N, C-alpha and C positions, 0 to 999 in steps of 0.2 A: 794421463788424463786429458791433456791438451790435444794429443793426437787423436784420441777417440772422439772428442768434441768436434774437431775439424772434419773428421770423416763423416760424422752425422750431419753436419752443416752442408758438406759437399753432396751427400746423398739426397738431402732435401732439395737442394738447388737443381739436382739432376732428375728429380722425380717428374713423372708425366704431368702432374698438376702444376708444378713450378714452370715447366716449359710452356704449358698452355697459358699461364698467367703472363709470361713474357710475350707470347704471340698475341694475346689479346691487347696488351698495352701497345705493342708495335702496330697492329692493325688499326687501333683507335687513333693513334698519333698520325699514321699515314692518311687515313680518311679525313682527319682534321686539317692536315696540311693541304690536301688536294681540294678540299671544299670548306674552308674556314667560315665563310659567311653563311653557309647553309647547314652543314653537318653539326656544328657546335651550337646551333641556336636552341633555345629552350623548347621551342615548338617541335623540333626534330627529335630531341632527346626524350621528350614526353611521348611523342608518337612511337618511338622504339619501345618505351616502357609499357605502352598499351599492347603492342604486338608480341613482345618477347614472352610473356607469361604463358600463352597458349602453347607455343612450341616447347617451352621449358617444361611444362607439366606433361605433355606428351612424351618428351624425351626421357623424363624420369620414369614414366609408366613403362616405356620400352626398356630402359636400362635395368630395372629390377628384374624383369623377366629374362633378359639376356644373361644376367649374373647367375640365374638359376640353371643356366644351360639351355634355355628355351628361346622362343621368339613369339612376339604377339603382333601379327599382321592385321589384327582386327581393331586396333586402338581407335582409329579415326571413325570407323563405322559404329563402334560401341558408343562413342560420343554423339554421333549423328542420330542413332536410334533413340538414345536417352533424350536427346534434344527434341526430336520430333514427337515422341509420345508425351514427354513433359510439356512441350509446347502446346500440344492438343489440350492438355488439362488446363493450362494457363488461358488459352483462347476460349475454350468452352465455358469455363467458370466466369471469365470476364464478360462474355456475351450474355450469360445468365444473370448478370447484375450483381454477382457476389463481390464483396469488397476486396481490395488489393492485398490486404494482409493474409487472410485465409487462402486466397488464390495463389499467392507466391509461395506460401508454406507448402501447399499441396503440390504445386508444380515442382518445386525443388525436391521434395520427397520422392516424387515420381522419377525425376532425373536419377537419383541415387538408386532407387529400387530397380529400375530398368538396367542401369549400368552394372550393378552387382549381379543381376540375373545373367547378363552377358558374360561376366567374369566367371560365374559359377559354371556356366555351360562349357567355357574353355577349359576350366579346371577338371571337369568330369572327363572330357574327351582326351585331355593330355595325361592326367594323373591316373584315372581309373581305367579307361579303355587302352591307353598306352600308345595312341597315335602320335607321330612326330609333331612337335609343337608348330613347326612351320606349316605343315600340311593341315593340321587341325585348325589353326587360326586363319589360314587362307580360306578354308571352307566356311568357317563362321563369319568371316568378313563378307563373303559373297552372300551368305544367308541374311546377315543384318542389312546389307545394302538392298537386297531384294525386298525385305520387309519395309524398309524406308520408302522405296519407290512405290510399293503397293499402297502405302498409306497416303503418300503425297501426290502420286501420279506425275512425278517429276516437278511439281511445284514447290512452294515454300509455305510453311505454317507461320501465320502472323496473328496480330490482334492481341498481343500481350499487354498487360497493364503497364502504364507508364513507369510505375515505381520499379518494375523489374529491370528496366534499362539502366538503373543505377549501378548494378553489379559490374557491368562491362564498360561503363563510360564515366563513372564518377571519379573524383580525385579527393584525397584527404591531405590537406596542407600541401597541395600541389603534386602529391604522389598518386599516380593512378591506382585505384582500388585493386585491379587485377594484379598489379605488381606486389601489393601487400599480401594478396592471396598466395602468390607464387612464393614469396619469402616464407610464409607459414608452411606451405607444402614442402619446400626444400628442408626446413628445419625438422619437420615431422619425418620426412624420408631419411634424413641423415641419422636421426636417433634410432629409427626403426631398423635401418639396414646396417649401420656401422657402430651402434652402441647398444644393441639389444641381442638377447639369445636367438631371437627369430632371425635376425640378419646374419648372425654367425652360421646358423644352420643352412641358410640359403646359399651362402658362399661355399659351404661344404658340399651341398648338393651339386652346385655348378662345377666343382672340381671333380667329384667322383660320386655319383648317386648310389652306386653299389656299396662302396666302402662306407658311405654315410649311413646307409640302411643297416649295415652290420654293426655300426657303432651305437645303434639304439634310436636313431632319429626316424620319425615317421615321415618318410619322403613324400608320400601321396598327400598327406594332410598339409604339409608345408607348401607344396606346389599349388594346392587349392588356394591357400592364403595369398600366394604370390599373384595369381591371376585375379583374385578378388581385389587386392590392393591396386593392381594395375588398372582394373576397370573402375575403381572408385576415383582414381585420378582422372580417368577419361571423362567421367560424369562431371567432375569439377570443371574440366576444360570445356565441356559441352555447355555448361551454364554460362561461362564467360563468353563463349562464341555467340550463343543465342541472344544474350543480352546486348552484346556489342553490335550485332547485325539487326537486332529487333525482329528476328525471324529464325526459323529452323529449316534446314534443307540437307539432303543427304550428301551433297557435294562440299558443304562447308568444312574446311580443314582437311580435305582429302590429300593435299600436298604435304601435310605434316607427317604422314606415315614414313616416307623415305627420309625426310629431314630428321625425324626423331632417331632413326637408325644411324644416320650420319653423325648426329650430335653425340649419341652414346659411344660410338666407336671412336670419333675424334676425341672424346673426353677420356679415352683410355680404357674403356670397358672391353674386356676380352670377348670377342664374338663367339668363342667356344664355351664361355661361361667361367665362373670361379673368381673373376676379378672385375672390379669397377668401383668408382668413387662418385658420390653425389657431387662433390665440389668440382671434379673434373668435367662431369656432364654439364653443370651450370656454366662453367667457363666456355665449353664448346658451344653452347647455345648462344652465349653472349658474342662469341667470335662470329658465328653464322649470322646473327642479327646485324652486327656492325658491318660485315661485308655486304650483306644484302641491301641494307639501307644506304650504305655509302655508294655502292654501284648504281642503285636507283637514282640517287641524287646526281651522279655523274652522267646519267642518261644512257647507261648500258642496257641493252635489250634484256628483258627478263628471261628470255629463253637462253641467252648466253650466260646469265647468272646461274641457271640450272646446270649448264655444262661445267661451269667453274666449280660448283658445289660437288658435282659428280666426280670431277677430277681430284678434288681435295680428298674425297672419301677413298678413292682408289689409291691415292698416294699414301694416305695414313694406313690403310690396310696392308699395303706393300711394305711400308717401314716397320709396322708391327710384326709382320710375318718374318722379315729378315732378322729383326731384333730377337724374336723368339728362337729362331734357328741358331743364331750365334750363341745365345744363352745355353741352349741344349747341347751344342757342340763343346762349349766351355766346361760343362759338367762331365 
């Protein structure tokens, strides 16, 4: 009995999530030592707590699609399109003298409707037509970007009611409201993906969609749901970004697309599908945020930070590939 308990404990310590937790602690301590008077200040920690939720939500939106064996390259432009059309509703109703309550409700509803419409389109192209997810979402990404630019002419949508700014800038007992939203998203995604029949089916599809179909699972229907869920998260991220910037533009959050893939892969998600954990993705997002903020404080050029992030992604992919090869040979 003791031997079995020791083996389980060792397995937990060697899990990808445990390794990530140790890495996060190590990176946090390192940045704290390198810049104790700035990095550990409440102002900097609160600043990170305002920035992290947007990347975190995008990363989870990407992770759930990758687990299904797909890829969603349209996440940032889904958020942008929902922000721009939702922003138009907010600005037009505000200019018409309509009160902030009905205006914000209508605007947020528009964010979600547009986001879900984008997700539904991705689902149809991937699940029903059968186009490869990477190509399908690359196409819709270009489509959504074009619509955004046609609406804004390269500018930004503004003129939102002041009350709308609360969502992206307010704090509750010192905790940024976007962080509270992120915690709720993480909890919902965890129970949906790792504690529900839906999540179990998605992992099955990611492992082998053909076998899953023969087992009685409606693969197309569940793929539709995956892309809808991903788009719903993008709409939430769009609300937070628009509120924080007090405007909507197609370029807002564009850097999050590659960062979200990096976070998902760094978090242990198998790029070929079938494996991934919400907790691992969250830890990866925290590691990326700490590294980014720490290097900014140390005065490192932001372009060099992108080089470092790219190097980390390549290193993780290489390690995962070698590890998978060894496991296959061991069998």
